[in-house]
C-alpha positions in Angstrom: 21.7 24.4 18.9 21.7 22.4 22.1 22.4 18.7 21.7 19.8 18.1 24.4 17.1 17.9 21.7 18.6 14.6 20.5 17.9 12.9 23.8 14.9 10.5 24.1 11.9 11.4 26.2 13.0 8.9 28.8 16.5 10.5 28.9 15.0 13.9 29.2 12.8 12.7 32.1 15.9 11.3 33.8 17.7 14.7 33.3 14.8 16.5 34.9 14.7 14.1 37.8 18.5 14.6 38.3 18.2 18.3 38.2 20.5 18.6 35.2 17.9 20.7 33.3 14.5 22.3 33.8 11.3 22.0 31.9 11.5 25.6 30.9 14.9 25.0 29.4 13.7 21.9 27.5 10.6 23.6 26.2 12.6 26.7 25.1 15.2 24.7 23.2 12.5 22.8 21.3 10.7 26.0 20.6 14.0 27.4 19.2 14.4 24.3 17.1 10.9 24.8 15.7 11.7 28.4 14.9 14.9 27.4 13.2 13.8 24.5 10.9 10.0 24.4 10.7 9.7 27.3 8.3 6.9 27.3 5.7 5.2 24.8 3.5 7.3 26.2 0.6 10.6 25.2 2.1 10.7 24.3 5.8 9.5 21.1 7.5 6.2 22.7 8.2 5.3 20.2 10.9 3.3 22.6 12.9 0.1 24.5 12.1 0.1 26.3 15.4 2.9 26.8 17.9 1.9 27.8 21.5 5.2 29.2 22.8 3.5 31.2 25.6 1.3 28.4 26.8 4.1 25.8 26.6 6.5 27.9 28.6 3.8 28.6 31.2 3.1 24.8 31.6 6.8 24.2 31.8 7.2 26.7 34.6 4.4 25.1 36.5 6.2 21.7 36.1 9.4 23.1 37.4 7.6 24.6 40.4 6.0 21.2 41.2 9.4 19.4 40.9 11.0 21.9 43.2 8.2 21.2 45.7 8.6 17.4 45.3 5.2 17.1 43.7 6.0 15.6 40.3 2.8 14.2 38.7 4.4 11.7 36.2 7.7 10.4 35.0 7.3 12.5 31.9 6.2 15.6 33.9 8.0 18.5 32.1 8.8 16.8 28.9 7.3 18.7 26.0 5.0 17.1 23.4 3.2 18.0 20.1 -0.4 17.2 19.3 -2.0 16.3 16.0 -4.5 19.0 15.0 -7.4 16.5 14.9 -7.5 16.4 18.7 -9.5 19.1 20.6 -7.4 21.4 22.7 -9.1 24.0 24.9 -7.9 27.4 24.0 -5.9 26.4 21.0 -7.0 26.1 17.3 -8.2 22.7 16.1 -8.6 22.8 12.3 -8.1 19.2 11.2 -6.0 20.6 8.4 -9.2 22.0 6.8 -10.4 25.5 5.8 -13.8 24.7 7.1 -12.6 24.7 10.7 -10.0 27.5 10.3 -9.8 29.5 13.5 -12.0 27.2 15.5 -11.0 27.0 19.2 -12.6 24.1 21.1 -14.1 24.9 24.6 -12.8 21.5 25.9 -9.9 19.1 25.8 -9.9 15.6 24.2 -9.4 13.0 27.0 -5.9 12.2 25.8 -5.0 16.0 25.9 -6.5 16.3 29.3 -4.3 13.4 30.5 -1.1 14.8 29.1 -1.9 18.2 30.7 -2.7 16.5 34.0 0.7 14.7 33.8 2.5 18.0 33.3 3.7 17.7 29.7 4.0 21.1 28.0 2.1 21.2 24.7 4.4 22.8 22.0 1.6 23.1 19.5 -0.6 21.4 16.9 0.8 19.4 14.0 -0.1 19.4 10.4 -2.2 16.7 8.8 -4.1 15.6 5.7 -7.5 17.3 5.8 -9.7 15.4 8.3 -7.0 12.7 8.2 -7.7 11.7 4.6 -4.4 11.0 2.9 -1.1 9.2 3.0 1.2 12.1 2.4 0.1 15.2 4.3 -0.2 16.9 0.9 -4.0 17.2 1.4 -3.7 19.7 4.2 -5.4 23.0 3.4 -2.4 24.8 4.8 0.3 23.3 2.6 2.3 20.0 2.9 4.7 18.9 5.5 8.1 17.9 4.3 10.1 14.8 5.2 13.2 15.9 7.3 15.3 13.3 5.6 14.7 14.9 2.2 12.5 18.0 2.0 11.5 17.1 -1.6 9.6 14.1 -0.3 6.5 13.4 1.7 6.5 12.6 5.5 3.7 10.1 5.2 0.1 10.8 6.2 -2.3 11.7 7.5 -0.1 12.3 10.6 3.0 13.5 8.7 3.2 16.6 10.9 3.6 14.7 14.1 6.1 12.2 12.6 8.1 15.1 11.0 8.1 17.0 14.3 9.6 14.1 16.1 12.0 13.1 13.3 13.4 16.7 12.9 13.9 16.9 16.7 11.3 19.7 17.1 9.5 17.6 19.7 10.6 14.5 21.7 7.0 13.1 21.7 3.8 13.6 19.7 0.3 12.3 19.6 -1.1 11.0 16.4 -4.2 9.2 15.1 -4.3 6.0 13.0 -7.4 5.3 10.9 -5.7 3.1 8.2 -2.0 3.6 9.0 -1.7 7.3 9.8 0.7 6.8 12.7 2.6 3.7 11.4 3.1 4.7 7.8 4.5 8.2 8.6 6.7 6.4 11.2 8.1 4.1 8.5 9.0 6.9 6.1 10.5 9.2 8.7 12.5 6.7 10.7 10.4 7.1 13.9 8.4 4.7 16.0 4.6 4.8 15.6 2.0 2.8 17.5 -1.7 2.1 16.8 -3.1 0.8 20.1 -5.9 -1.8 20.3 -9.2 -0.1 19.2 -10.8 1.2 22.3 -7.6 1.0 24.3 -7.1 4.8 24.2 -10.0 7.2 24.5 -11.4 8.7 21.3 -13.3 11.4 23.1 -12.4 14.8 21.6 -11.0 13.2 18.5 -12.7 14.8 15.5 -13.9 11.6 13.9 -13.0 10.5 10.3 -14.3 7.0 10.7 -15.6 6.1 14.2 -15.0 2.3 13.8 -11.4 2.8 12.6 -9.8 5.8 14.3 -7.4 5.3 17.2 -5.1 7.7 19.0 -1.5 6.6 19.6 2.1 7.7 20.3 4.7 9.0 17.9 8.3 8.8 19.3 11.9 8.1 18.4 12.2 5.0 20.6 10.0 2.0 21.6 10.5 2.8 25.3 9.2 6.4 24.7 6.1 5.1 23.0 5.5 2.7 25.9 5.8 5.5 28.4 3.3 7.7 26.5 1.0 4.8 25.8 0.7 4.0 29.4 -0.1 7.6 30.2 -2.9 8.1 27.6 -4.4 4.6 27.8 -7.3 3.3 29.9 -11.0 3.3 30.0 -13.0 6.5 29.5 -16.7 6.7 30.3 -17.0 9.6 27.9 -16.1 7.3 25.0 -18.7 4.6 24.2 -16.0 2.6 22.2 -13.6 2.6 25.1 -12.6 -0.8 26.4 -13.0 -1.3 30.2 -9.7 -3.0 30.7 -6.6 -2.2 32.7 -3.7 -0.5 30.9 -1.0 -3.0 30.1 2.6 -3.1 31.4 4.0 -1.6 28.2 7.2 -0.1 29.8 8.0 -3.4 31.4 7.5 -5.2 28.1 9.8 -2.7 26.3 12.4 -3.2 29.0 12.1 -7.0 28.7 12.4 -6.8 24.9 15.5 -4.6 25.1 17.4 -7.5 26.7 17.3 -9.1 23.2 15.7 -12.4 24.4 12.8 -13.5 22.2 13.1 -17.2 23.0 9.8 -19.0 22.8 8.1 -16.2 20.8 6.2 -17.4 17.7 6.3 -14.9 14.8 4.1 -15.2 11.7 5.3 -13.6 8.5 2.1 -12.5 6.6 2.4 -14.2 3.2 0.1 -11.8 1.5 2.2 -8.8 2.7 5.8 -10.1 2.7 6.6 -10.3 -1.0 9.7 -12.1 -2.3 12.8 -10.1 -1.4 14.9 -12.1 -3.8 12.8 -11.0 -6.8 10.9 -8.0 -5.4 7.7 -9.8 -6.3 5.6 -8.4 -3.5 3.0 -7.2 -5.9 2.6 -3.9 -7.7 4.5 -1.0 -6.1 6.6 -3.0 -3.7 10.2 -1.6 -3.4 13.1 -4.0 -3.4 14.9 -2.1 -0.7 11.9 -2.3 1.6 11.6 -6.1 1.1 15.4 -6.5 1.7 15.3 -4.7 5.0 12.2 -6.7 6.0 13.9 -10.0 5.2 16.9 -9.0 7.2 14.8 -8.1 10.2 12.9 -11.4 10.1 16.3 -13.1 10.1 17.2 -11.0 13.1 14.2 -12.2 15.0 15.4 -15.8 14.4 18.8 -14.8 15.8 17.1 -13.5 18.9 15.4 -16.8 19.6 12.0 -16.3 18.0 10.3 -19.1 16.0 9.4 -17.8 12.6 6.8 -19.3 10.3 4.8 -18.1 7.3 1.1 -17.4 7.9 -1.5 -16.9 5.2 -4.3 -14.4 5.7 -6.1 -14.7 2.3 -8.7 -12.1 2.9 -6.1 -9.4 3.5 -5.9 -8.9 -0.3 -9.4 -7.5 -0.1 -8.6 -5.2 2.8 -8.0 -2.2 0.6 -11.3 -2.4 -1.2 -13.1 -3.1 2.0 -11.5 -0.1 3.8 -12.3 2.3 0.9 -16.0 1.5 1.2 -16.3 1.6 5.0 -14.2 4.6 5.6 -15.9 6.9 3.0 -19.3 5.8 4.3 -18.4 6.8 7.9 -16.7 9.9 6.6 -19.8 11.0 4.7 -21.9 10.6 7.9 -19.4 12.3 10.2 -18.7 15.3 8.0 -22.4 16.1 7.5 -22.2 18.2 10.7 -20.1 20.8 9.0 -23.0 22.6 7.5 -22.2 26.3 8.1 -25.2 26.5 10.6 -23.4 26.0 13.9 -19.7 26.7 13.8 -16.8 26.9 11.4 -16.6 28.5 8.0 -19.8 30.1 6.5 -19.9 31.3 2.9 -23.1 33.3 2.0 -23.8 33.5 -1.7 -25.1 36.8 -3.1 -28.7 37.7 -3.0 -31.1 36.1 -0.5 -29.7 32.5 -0.4 -31.5 29.6 1.3 -29.9 27.6 4.0 -29.3 24.9 1.5 -27.4 27.3 -0.8 -25.3 28.5 2.1 -24.5 25.0 3.1 -23.5 24.1 -0.5 -21.3 27.1 -0.9 -19.6 26.6 2.4 -18.9 22.9 1.9 -17.6 23.7 -1.6 -15.2 26.3 -0.4 -14.3 24.6 2.9 -13.5 21.1 1.8 -10.6 20.0 -0.4 -10.8 17.7 -3.3 -9.9 14.5 -1.4 -12.5 15.1 1.2 -15.1 15.8 -1.5 -14.1 12.6 -3.3 -14.6 10.4 -0.2 -17.8 12.1 0.8 -19.3 11.3 -2.6 -18.0 7.7 -2.6 -19.4 7.2 0.9 -22.8 8.8 0.2 -23.1 6.6 -2.9 -22.2 3.5 -1.0 -24.9 4.3 1.6 -27.6 5.3 -0.8 -30.8 3.3 -1.3 -30.3 0.4 -3.7 -26.5 0.3 -3.2 -26.1 -0.1 0.6 -26.2 -3.9 0.5 -24.1 -4.2 -2.6 -21.3 -2.1 -1.3 -21.3 -1.1 2.3 -23.0 -4.3 3.5 -20.7 -6.5 1.5 -17.6 -4.6 2.8 -18.7 -5.2 6.4 -19.0 -8.9 5.7 -15.5 -9.0 4.3 -14.3 -7.0 7.4 -15.6 -9.9 9.5 -13.6 -12.4 7.4 -10.5 -10.3 7.9 -11.0 -10.4 11.6 -11.4 -14.1 11.4 -8.2 -14.4 9.5 -6.4 -12.5 12.3 -8.0 -14.7 14.9 -7.0 -17.9 13.1 -3.4 -16.6 12.7 -3.1 -15.7 16.4 -4.1 -19.2 17.3 -0.8 -20.2 15.7 1.6 -17.4 16.5 2.1 -14.6 19.1 2.6 -11.8 16.6 2.4 -11.1 12.9 5.0 -9.1 10.9 5.2 -7.3 7.6 6.8 -4.3 6.0 4.9 -1.2 7.2 4.7 0.5 3.8 5.4 -0.8 0.3 7.9 2.0 -0.5 10.0 4.6 1.2 9.0 8.3 1.1 8.0 9.3 -2.5 8.5 12.8 -4.0 6.0 15.5 -3.2 3.3 15.7 -5.9 4.2 12.3 -7.4 0.9 10.6 -6.5 -1.5 13.5 -6.2 -3.1 12.9 -9.5 -3.4 9.1 -8.9 -5.5 8.5 -5.8 -5.3 4.7 -6.2 -1.5 4.8 -6.1 -1.7 7.0 -3.0 -4.1 4.6 -1.3 -1.8 1.7 -1.9 0.7 3.2 0.6 -1.6 1.9 3.4 -1.8 -1.6 1.9 0.0 -3.3 4.9 -1.5 -1.2 7.7 -5.2 -1.2 6.8 -6.0 -4.8 8.0 -5.2 -3.9 11.6 -7.7 -1.0 11.7 -10.4 -3.2 10.1 -10.0 -5.8 12.9 -9.1 -3.4 15.7 -5.8 -5.1 16.6 -2.7 -3.1 17.7 0.3 -2.5 15.6 3.7 -0.8 15.8 6.2 0.4 13.2 9.9 0.5 14.1 12.8 1.6 11.8 14.4 -1.4 10.0 17.2 0.5 8.2 17.6 2.4 5.0 16.6 1.3 1.5 19.5 0.7 -0.9 17.9 2.7 -3.7 17.5 6.0 -2.0 19.0 5.8 1.5 15.6 6.6 3.1 14.0 4.9 6.2 12.1 1.6 6.0 9.6 0.5 8.6 9.0 -2.9 10.1 5.5 -3.6 11.3 4.5 -5.9 14.2 0.8 -6.8 14.9 -0.6 -8.4 18.0 -4.0 -9.7 19.2 -6.5 -7.2 20.6 -5.4 -6.1 24.1 -2.0 -7.7 23.7 -0.3 -4.4 23.0 2.6 -5.4 25.4 3.8 -7.9 22.7 4.4 -5.0 20.3 6.7 -3.4 22.8 8.6 -6.6 23.6 9.3 -7.4 19.9 9.7 -3.7 18.9 12.3 -3.1 21.6 14.2 -6.3 20.8 14.4 -5.3 17.1 15.3 -1.7 17.9 18.1 -2.7 20.4 19.7 -5.2 18.1 19.6 -3.0 15.0 20.8 0.0 16.9 23.8 -2.0 18.1 24.4 -3.2 14.5 24.2 0.3 13.2 26.5 1.7 15.9 23.8 4.2 17.0 20.2 5.3 16.2 19.2 5.4 12.6 17.8 8.9 13.1 20.5 11.6 13.7 20.9 15.3 13.0 23.7 14.5 10.5 21.3 12.5 8.3 18.6 15.1 8.0 18.1 17.6 5.2 18.1 20.5 7.7 20.7 21.9 10.0 19.0 24.9 11.6 18.9 26.5 8.2 15.3 27.6 8.5 13.3 28.0 5.3 15.6 28.0 2.3 
């Protein structure tokens, strides 16, 4: 196994520029790594649902030819990437982790996919996910769960566990994910990777198979803050094909990350969210908060003070209602969005015996094609939108959503960024919460408020929990369109902690796989 897979995307870009390697070599070594450790849902990491070796190597060869001719398109030209299977990719399957879309090949690319192709990044394949992005563990994929590279008996987070696991297991240096209620940041926290949810509308949603239009956001999944900044600058920007796209220039995220890496946070005001911080001395963060998570969080807050930041406690009282609000708004939008999967136009079609009506075909198809979690949320959402209940449930949830946005606005009048643990616990064992949906939903307790308000957030590794030696995430939130603050603070934390640890938290020697393949 080549040690080159342990290099960051920025380091790989430098190696390509210096002529120390080629894109074909980089792509092949990552394809070899996938073949060695990804395996099956029964025993391997199972980060990928589809690997496009032929296409990736062809794209890599084109990158090498451009570089030889002095026509490099982007700093990351030639660095391979993985793409979450909820983003349309022309010529490659896009299943959203669901049987109802099994075998569907889009005739077009999502805007973010078009951008990475135009920049010359070879696409290794499509990563596993909870069906239609509904879940916090990637156990709701119709094609079997992804496993956490740190411990293959545990979950890698969700819904984007495939992208996070691919990056954490060194199968890909970069990945694209989507974050509806924490689906980039929470997998980042439990796999020891960096996950960023950009400002809503800051990255195009065109070509993203929608779960909840007002909540979904595409973002980067990487092993370092600088790598996320590089990828964010590439995929960000206004898109006329997306009606929710913000017409604003892309921020200087790389510059912010480089500034943060100097370790100087003097003058920065940081707010610790009272409702999400718990009490690390007693573990009284509320039901389900893990002591090791709270301890690493408290230590990281102390680190911010050492770096010159001014830290204060901020109360956002409506955040305690964010979970209930989210699980009314999201199912309602999900119910509407998934109505198009009706067996009439594309995707799976199940025809009952006899001379069935269109309604019977639709019913049989949706029954066979959707998993239990998808059905649960469709039913909840349909009920919340039904006559007589709309105002009592969906309408009330939208009012609370406004109050949550106001709490963010009030907080950002006092501080530059807000911080909290990313997830209440480290990665839990596979199957532990499948029969308890509410316990599963609580894993997104700290990440959901950002999606409801549309503000950006980042999760960076904060160390390992004392109880189980598994990664803990530290979340930073910033005002809308102030994503650069995430990169400044995230890079400062990352640099200081990496120096304290004597190297990156994520290393081949710490993973539950050493090119063993499926055991």
